[in-house]
FIDRENLO-826493 format. One record per residue (C-alpha): residue number from 0; residue in three letters; z negated, x, y. Coordinates in steps of 0.02 Angstrom, whole numbers, always signed. Example, Ala and Ser with C-alpha at 12.3 -4.5 7.8 and 13.67 -1.06 7.14 Angstrom:
R     k     r        w        u        v
R     0   Ala     -390     +615     -225
R     1   Ser     -357     +684      -53
//
This chain:
R     k     r        w        u        v
R     0   Met    -1898     -178     +481
R     1   Ala    -2019      -39     +523
R     2   Lys    -1976     +142     +492
R     3   Val    -2100     +247     +397
R     4   Asn    -2101     +418     +477
R     5   Thr    -2248     +528     +434
R     6   Ser    -2166     +691     +485
R     7   Ser    -2137     +763     +657
R     8   Val    -1950     +778     +622
R     9   Asp    -1832     +653     +702
R    10   Thr    -1745     +565     +557
R    11   Asp    -1633     +442     +651
R    12   Asp    -1475     +533     +597
R    13   Gly    -1532     +524     +417
R    14   Tyr    -1556     +336     +431
R    15   Lys    -1381     +319     +504
R    16   Ile    -1305     +420     +362
R    17   Ala    -1400     +320     +232
R    18   His    -1343     +157     +313
R    19   Met    -1161     +214     +312
R    20   Gly    -1173     +259     +128
R    21   Lys    -1251      +93      +87
R    22   Gln    -1113       +0     +179
R    23   Gly     -979      +93      +81
R    24   Lys    -1065      +55      -83
R    25   Leu    -1078     -130      -38
R    26   Ala     -895     -136      +11
R    27   Asp     -846      -61     -157
R    28   Ser     -952     -185     -253
R    29   Arg     -877     -331     -155
R    30   Asn     -702     -277     -208
R    31   Phe     -748     -306     -390
R    32   Glu     -841     -470     -368
R    33   Asn     -764     -630     -432
R    34   Thr     -734     -738     -279
R    35   Gly     -733     -924     -309
R    36   Asn     -723    -1012     -477
R    37   Val     -552     -944     -524
R    38   Val     -573     -854     -688
R    39   Asp     -389     -839     -737
R    40   Lys     -339     -739     -584
R    41   Gln     -388     -556     -598
R    42   Val     -380     -426     -462
R    43   Ile     -262     -294     -525
R    44   Asn     -292     -116     -467
R    45   Ala     -442     -165     -362
R    46   Arg     -510      +12     -368
R    47   Lys     -340      +82     -319
R    48   Ala     -332      -35     -168
R    49   Ser     -506      +12     -110
R    50   Asp     -466     +198     -131
R    51   Val     -309     +178      -25
R    52   Glu     -410      +94     +112
R    53   Lys     -540     +234     +107
R    54   Lys     -404     +367     +115
R    55   Lys     -325     +281     +265
R    56   Glu     -492     +276     +355
R    57   Leu     -524     +458     +314
R    58   Ala     -351     +510     +374
R    59   Lys     -375     +413     +534
R    60   Arg     -543     +496     +565
R    61   Arg     -474     +670     +528
R    62   Lys     -326     +639     +644
R    63   Lys     -444     +587     +783
R    64   Leu     -551     +742     +758
R    65   Ala     -398     +854     +753
R    66   Lys     -335     +778     +915
R    67   Ala     -503     +807     +998
R    68   Ala     -509     +987     +937
R    69   Lys     -331    +1017     +997
R    70   Ser     -369     +951    +1171
R    71   Lys     -529    +1054    +1176
R    72   Asn     -433    +1213    +1130
R    73   Lys     -305    +1183    +1268
R    74   Lys     -440    +1192    +1403
//
């Protein structure tokens, strides 16, 4: 897929951010999809489960950044 870039500004970071946002949106939509032909079984608290997973990822990322900042400050 070709990138359309008519400006002189490097937009690779913007494409990365857009891709990450799109992946998150797709993951959320997949949580609510009906998998298989089972109609009787309903996913209870699907949004809650996906929010918990997101919070865990965010906490992990923040912990990693805090650790890096702490080691940088020690030097």
